[in-house]
C-alpha positions as CSV (number, residue, x, y, z in Angstrom):
1,X,-48.6,11.8,-29.5
2,X,-45.9,14.4,-29.1
3,X,-45.9,16.5,-25.9
4,X,-47.1,20.0,-26.4
5,X,-45.8,23.2,-24.7
6,X,-47.2,26.7,-25.1
7,X,-46.0,30.1,-23.9
8,X,-48.7,32.8,-23.4
9,X,-48.1,36.6,-23.5
10,X,-50.3,39.5,-24.7
11,X,-47.9,40.9,-27.3
12,X,-45.1,39.5,-29.5
13,X,-41.9,41.6,-29.2
14,X,-39.8,41.7,-32.3
15,X,-36.6,41.2,-30.3
16,X,-38.0,37.9,-28.9
17,X,-38.8,36.4,-32.3
18,X,-35.3,34.7,-32.8
19,X,-35.5,33.2,-29.3
20,X,-38.9,31.7,-29.8
21,X,-38.0,30.3,-33.2
22,X,-34.8,28.8,-32.0
23,X,-36.5,27.3,-28.9
24,X,-39.1,25.8,-31.2
25,X,-36.3,24.2,-33.2
26,X,-34.6,22.9,-30.1
27,X,-37.8,21.3,-28.8
28,X,-38.8,19.9,-32.2
29,X,-35.5,18.0,-32.4
30,X,-36.6,16.4,-29.1
31,X,-40.0,15.5,-30.2
32,X,-41.9,18.3,-28.5
33,X,-44.3,20.8,-30.1
34,X,-44.0,24.4,-29.1
35,X,-46.4,27.3,-29.8
36,X,-46.3,31.0,-28.9
37,X,-49.7,32.5,-28.1
38,X,-50.1,36.2,-28.4
39,X,-52.7,38.9,-29.4
40,X,-52.5,40.9,-32.6
41,X,-54.4,43.9,-31.2
42,X,-51.8,44.6,-28.5
43,X,-49.9,47.7,-29.6
44,X,-47.1,47.5,-27.0
45,X,-47.6,51.2,-26.1
46,X,-46.3,52.6,-29.4
47,X,-42.8,51.1,-29.0
48,X,-43.0,49.8,-32.6
49,X,-41.5,46.4,-31.8
50,X,-44.4,44.0,-32.5
51,X,-43.7,41.0,-34.6
52,X,-44.9,37.4,-34.3
53,X,-42.6,34.3,-34.6
54,X,-43.3,31.6,-37.2
55,X,-46.3,29.5,-36.2
56,X,-47.6,31.9,-33.5
57,X,-51.2,31.7,-32.6
58,X,-53.2,34.9,-32.1
59,X,-56.1,35.1,-29.6
60,X,-58.4,38.0,-28.5
61,X,-57.3,40.5,-25.9
62,X,-59.3,43.0,-23.9
63,X,-57.4,45.8,-22.3
64,X,-58.5,48.4,-19.7
65,X,-56.4,51.6,-18.9
66,X,-56.5,54.1,-16.1
67,X,-53.8,56.7,-16.8
68,X,-50.6,54.8,-17.0
69,X,-52.1,51.7,-15.4
70,X,-53.1,48.9,-17.6
71,X,-54.7,45.4,-17.1
72,X,-55.7,42.9,-19.7
73,X,-57.6,39.7,-20.2
74,X,-56.2,37.4,-22.9
75,X,-58.6,34.6,-24.0
76,X,-55.9,31.9,-24.2
77,X,-57.3,29.1,-22.1
78,X,-59.0,27.3,-25.0
79,X,-55.7,27.4,-27.0
80,X,-53.8,25.8,-24.1
81,X,-56.3,23.1,-22.9
82,X,-54.5,20.2,-24.5
83,X,-50.9,21.3,-23.7
84,X,-48.7,19.3,-21.4
85,X,-47.1,22.5,-20.1
86,X,-48.2,26.1,-20.2
87,X,-45.7,28.9,-19.6
88,X,-47.1,32.2,-18.3
89,X,-45.4,35.6,-17.7
90,X,-45.3,36.6,-14.1
91,X,-47.4,39.8,-14.1
92,X,-50.3,40.6,-11.8
93,X,-52.1,42.6,-14.4
94,X,-52.5,39.7,-16.9
95,X,-55.9,38.6,-15.7
96,X,-56.1,35.8,-18.3
97,X,-53.4,34.0,-16.4
98,X,-55.5,33.2,-13.4
99,X,-58.2,31.0,-15.1
100,X,-55.4,29.0,-16.7
101,X,-53.6,28.6,-13.4
102,X,-56.8,27.6,-11.6
103,X,-58.0,25.2,-14.2
104,X,-54.7,23.5,-14.7
105,X,-54.3,23.1,-10.9
106,X,-57.7,21.5,-10.7
107,X,-56.9,19.2,-13.6
108,X,-53.4,18.4,-12.3
109,X,-51.8,19.8,-15.5
110,X,-48.4,21.5,-15.4
111,X,-47.9,25.3,-15.5
112,X,-44.7,27.3,-15.3
113,X,-43.8,31.0,-14.8
114,X,-41.3,33.1,-16.8
115,X,-40.1,36.3,-15.1
116,X,-38.1,38.3,-12.6
117,X,-39.6,36.9,-9.4
118,X,-40.4,40.5,-8.4
119,X,-40.8,43.9,-9.9
120,X,-37.2,45.3,-9.7
121,X,-38.6,48.8,-10.4
122,X,-41.4,48.8,-7.8
123,X,-41.6,51.8,-5.5
124,X,-43.3,49.6,-2.9
125,X,-41.5,46.2,-2.8
126,X,-43.4,45.1,0.3
127,X,-46.8,46.5,-0.8
128,X,-50.0,44.6,-1.6
129,X,-49.1,44.1,-5.3
130,X,-45.8,42.4,-4.6
131,X,-47.2,40.5,-1.7
132,X,-49.9,39.1,-3.9
133,X,-47.4,38.3,-6.6
134,X,-45.3,36.3,-4.2
135,X,-48.3,34.3,-3.1
136,X,-49.6,33.2,-6.5
137,X,-46.1,32.8,-8.0
138,X,-45.4,29.8,-5.7
139,X,-48.3,27.8,-7.0
140,X,-46.8,26.5,-10.1
141,X,-44.7,23.4,-11.2
142,X,-41.6,25.2,-12.6
143,X,-39.9,28.6,-12.8
144,X,-37.9,30.1,-15.6
145,X,-35.8,32.9,-14.1
146,X,-34.1,35.7,-16.1
147,X,-30.8,35.7,-14.1
148,X,-29.2,34.1,-11.1
149,X,-30.4,37.0,-9.0
150,X,-34.0,36.4,-10.1
151,X,-33.6,32.8,-9.1
152,X,-32.6,33.9,-5.7
153,X,-35.7,36.0,-5.5
154,X,-37.9,33.0,-6.4
155,X,-36.1,30.8,-3.9
156,X,-36.7,33.5,-1.2
157,X,-40.4,33.2,-1.9
158,X,-40.2,29.6,-0.8
159,X,-40.0,27.9,-4.2
160,X,-37.7,24.9,-4.5
161,X,-34.3,25.6,-6.1
162,X,-34.3,22.4,-8.0
163,X,-37.3,23.5,-10.0
164,X,-35.9,26.8,-11.2
165,X,-34.2,27.2,-14.6
166,X,-31.9,30.2,-15.0
167,X,-31.7,31.0,-18.7
168,X,-29.7,34.3,-18.6
169,X,-32.1,36.6,-20.6
170,X,-30.5,37.6,-23.9
171,X,-31.0,39.0,-27.4
172,X,-29.8,37.8,-30.8
173,X,-26.4,39.3,-30.7
174,X,-25.2,37.1,-33.6
175,X,-27.4,39.1,-36.0
176,X,-25.9,42.3,-34.6
177,X,-22.4,41.0,-35.2
178,X,-23.3,40.1,-38.8
179,X,-24.8,43.6,-39.4
180,X,-21.7,45.3,-37.9
181,X,-19.5,43.2,-40.2
182,X,-21.5,44.4,-43.3
183,X,-20.8,48.1,-42.5
184,X,-17.5,49.3,-44.0
185,X,-15.4,52.0,-42.2
186,X,-15.7,54.1,-45.4
187,X,-19.5,54.0,-45.3
188,X,-19.7,54.9,-41.6
189,X,-17.1,57.7,-42.1
190,X,-19.2,59.2,-44.9
191,X,-22.4,59.0,-42.8
192,X,-20.6,60.6,-39.8
193,X,-19.4,63.4,-42.0
194,X,-22.7,64.0,-43.7
195,X,-25.0,63.8,-40.7
196,X,-22.8,64.6,-37.7
197,X,-20.2,67.0,-39.1
198,X,-17.5,64.4,-38.7
199,X,-17.8,64.3,-34.9
200,X,-15.8,61.7,-33.1
201,X,-17.9,62.2,-29.9
202,X,-21.3,60.7,-30.5
203,X,-23.4,59.3,-27.7
204,X,-26.3,56.9,-28.4
205,X,-29.4,56.2,-26.5
206,X,-31.3,53.1,-27.6
207,X,-34.4,51.8,-26.0
208,X,-38.0,52.6,-24.9
209,X,-38.8,56.1,-23.8
210,X,-40.6,56.1,-20.5
211,X,-40.2,57.7,-17.0
212,X,-38.1,54.8,-15.7
213,X,-35.4,55.5,-18.3
214,X,-34.9,59.0,-16.8
215,X,-35.1,60.8,-20.1
216,X,-35.0,64.2,-18.6
217,X,-31.7,63.3,-16.9
218,X,-30.4,62.1,-20.3
219,X,-31.3,65.4,-21.9
220,X,-29.9,67.5,-19.0
221,X,-26.7,65.5,-19.1
222,X,-26.4,65.8,-22.9
223,X,-26.5,69.6,-22.5
224,X,-23.6,69.5,-20.0
225,X,-21.6,67.1,-22.1
226,X,-22.0,69.4,-25.1
227,X,-20.7,72.3,-23.1
228,X,-17.5,70.3,-22.2
229,X,-17.2,68.7,-25.7
230,X,-18.4,71.2,-28.4
231,X,-18.8,68.6,-31.2
232,X,-20.8,66.2,-29.1
233,X,-23.9,64.7,-30.7
234,X,-26.6,62.5,-29.2
235,X,-28.7,60.0,-31.2
236,X,-31.9,58.9,-29.6
237,X,-33.4,55.6,-30.9
238,X,-36.7,54.3,-29.6
239,X,-40.3,55.2,-28.9
240,X,-42.7,55.3,-26.0
241,X,-44.7,57.6,-23.7
242,X,-41.9,60.2,-23.4
243,X,-41.3,60.6,-27.1
244,X,-42.6,64.2,-27.1
245,X,-40.1,65.2,-24.4
246,X,-37.2,64.2,-26.7
247,X,-38.9,65.7,-29.8
248,X,-39.3,69.1,-28.1
249,X,-35.7,69.1,-26.9
250,X,-34.5,68.3,-30.4
251,X,-36.2,71.4,-31.8
252,X,-33.6,73.7,-30.1
253,X,-30.6,71.4,-30.2
254,X,-29.4,70.6,-33.8
255,X,-26.9,68.2,-32.3
256,X,-29.7,66.1,-30.8
257,X,-31.0,63.6,-33.3
258,X,-34.3,61.8,-32.6
259,X,-34.8,59.0,-35.1
260,X,-37.7,57.0,-33.6
261,X,-37.8,53.2,-33.3
262,X,-35.2,51.5,-35.5
263,X,-34.5,47.8,-36.0
264,X,-32.1,45.5,-37.8
265,X,-29.4,47.1,-40.0
266,X,-31.0,50.6,-39.8
267,X,-30.5,50.5,-36.0
268,X,-27.1,49.0,-36.2
269,X,-25.8,51.6,-38.6
270,X,-26.8,54.4,-36.2
271,X,-25.4,52.7,-33.1
272,X,-22.2,51.9,-35.0
273,X,-21.6,55.6,-35.4
274,X,-21.6,56.1,-31.6
275,X,-18.7,56.1,-29.2
276,X,-20.6,55.5,-26.0
277,X,-24.1,54.4,-24.9
278,X,-25.9,56.8,-22.6
279,X,-28.5,55.0,-20.4
280,X,-28.9,57.0,-17.1
281,X,-32.2,55.2,-16.3
282,X,-33.2,51.6,-16.1
283,X,-30.9,49.1,-17.7
284,X,-32.2,45.9,-19.1
285,X,-31.3,44.0,-22.3
286,X,-29.8,47.2,-23.7
287,X,-26.6,46.1,-21.9
288,X,-26.2,43.3,-24.4
289,X,-26.9,45.7,-27.3
290,X,-24.0,47.8,-26.0
291,X,-21.7,44.7,-25.7
292,X,-22.6,43.5,-29.2
293,X,-22.1,47.0,-30.7
294,X,-18.7,47.3,-29.0
295,X,-19.6,50.4,-27.0
296,X,-19.3,51.0,-23.3
297,X,-22.6,51.8,-21.5
298,X,-22.8,54.4,-18.8
299,X,-25.6,54.3,-16.2
300,X,-26.4,55.3,-12.7
301,X,-26.5,53.3,-9.5
302,X,-29.8,54.9,-8.3
303,X,-31.9,53.9,-11.3
304,X,-34.4,51.1,-10.9
305,X,-32.7,48.6,-13.2
306,X,-33.9,45.3,-14.6
307,X,-32.2,42.1,-13.6
308,X,-29.8,42.3,-16.6
309,X,-27.9,45.0,-14.7
310,X,-26.1,42.0,-13.3
311,X,-24.2,41.6,-16.6
312,X,-22.7,45.1,-16.2
313,X,-19.6,45.3,-14.0
314,X,-18.4,48.8,-13.2
315,X,-15.0,49.5,-14.5
316,X,-14.7,46.2,-16.3
317,X,-17.3,46.2,-19.1
318,X,-19.1,49.5,-18.5
319,X,-19.6,52.3,-16.0
320,X,-22.0,52.7,-13.1
321,X,-22.0,56.2,-11.7
322,X,-22.7,56.5,-8.0
323,X,-24.1,60.0,-8.0
324,X,-26.5,61.4,-10.7
325,X,-24.7,64.7,-10.7
326,X,-21.5,63.0,-11.8
327,X,-23.1,61.4,-14.8
328,X,-22.1,64.0,-17.4
329,X,-18.5,64.0,-16.2
330,X,-18.3,60.2,-16.4
331,X,-19.4,60.3,-20.1
332,X,-17.0,63.2,-20.8
333,X,-14.2,61.2,-19.2
334,X,-14.8,58.2,-21.5
335,X,-15.1,60.3,-24.6
336,X,-11.8,61.8,-23.9
337,X,-10.1,58.5,-23.1
338,X,-10.2,56.2,-26.1
339,X,-7.9,53.6,-24.5
340,X,-10.3,53.1,-21.6
341,X,-13.3,52.9,-24.0
342,X,-11.5,50.2,-25.9
343,X,-10.7,48.2,-22.8
344,X,-14.3,48.3,-21.6
345,X,-15.6,47.3,-25.0
346,X,-13.2,44.4,-25.3
347,X,-14.2,43.1,-21.9
348,X,-17.8,43.5,-22.8
349,X,-17.5,41.6,-26.0
350,X,-16.1,38.6,-24.1
351,X,-19.3,38.4,-22.1
352,X,-21.2,37.6,-25.2
353,X,-19.8,34.0,-25.0
354,X,-22.1,33.6,-22.0
355,X,-25.0,35.9,-22.7
356,X,-26.4,35.0,-26.1
357,X,-29.7,33.7,-27.5
358,X,-28.3,30.3,-28.4
359,X,-27.4,29.6,-24.7
360,X,-30.7,31.0,-23.6
361,X,-32.7,28.7,-25.9
362,X,-30.7,25.7,-24.8
363,X,-31.2,26.5,-21.1
364,X,-34.9,27.1,-21.7
365,X,-35.2,23.8,-23.6
366,X,-33.5,21.9,-20.8
367,X,-35.8,23.5,-18.3
368,X,-38.9,22.5,-20.3
369,X,-37.6,18.9,-20.5
370,X,-37.1,18.9,-16.7
371,X,-40.5,20.4,-16.1
372,X,-42.3,17.8,-18.2
373,X,-40.6,15.0,-16.4
374,X,-40.9,16.1,-12.8
375,X,-43.5,14.7,-10.4
376,X,-46.3,17.1,-11.3
377,X,-47.0,18.5,-7.8
378,X,-47.4,22.2,-7.6
379,X,-46.0,24.1,-4.6
380,X,-47.7,26.1,-1.9
């Protein structure tokens, strides 16, 4: 019988679909079955990016909310009982993880974690929640860490380095490249003339809209950039809890264009019109979006970034502003210096040879093979 591996998570993000499908192909070629277990009734907080990969299995999900806090119980244990390895997301609020962890530990079956190692955006890194996370996150057979820095965090918890796979979290940048190639300069020029009055100074925000993204700082900075560059336009792509904040601002700013969540070619066409990516708040996988679209990304040092901030090197493939008050000036400087923008964009593009979904799936596949073959002893 072929070995079976499952990955369990409450929702199925659209941007993750190519990774899971490629990983399934990699494992199938090695005689291993792979299944993604998710829940159809998870709405992903209105971000509009829910889509299931081929062959995914849906199970019931119960969710409780208190303000912005959310916990859930996903009934996935029955769907994983015959698997040789189960991969779980490292999140305290996923209550369905604990029965799976406990039952597999009792049965001597293998379980792995997929995650950051810690909450990089926590306001209380030594608080009860992070302390509890460190405790239970050591009691598994294997770890899949987003980046080298995440692997260091996991090692610092006391987990063996030889049982950690670094996969360099990525997105399907090859599809973005194909979409970019399909857009002619003439088409983009006409779109720029029609919708943005021919402006050559367009900023783009692309991502979720929530407090950690510092949306108010984005809007305040855009006002100052517009004062310095009268034909500046800002396109905001995405959705989330702070959508209304952007919508209200757009009512009095004809140069601020809120377009909601966009995907595929529709998203690419809008970003391709831009000259710089504005992301004053938390940076995650959007850094690879910027690299693939050929645009420099400008962020702030003080934001609570995701682990993918490690991919952004200030002055080499993007800009990290030390002081929030200097953020508008940094964007203005880039918009007025096309040579510097081109240099940053070219350096960024070269990084995609490392950070891509093909390499991510291969690393993950190799980690699964290693996890299946190791001695089976969990760690305390």
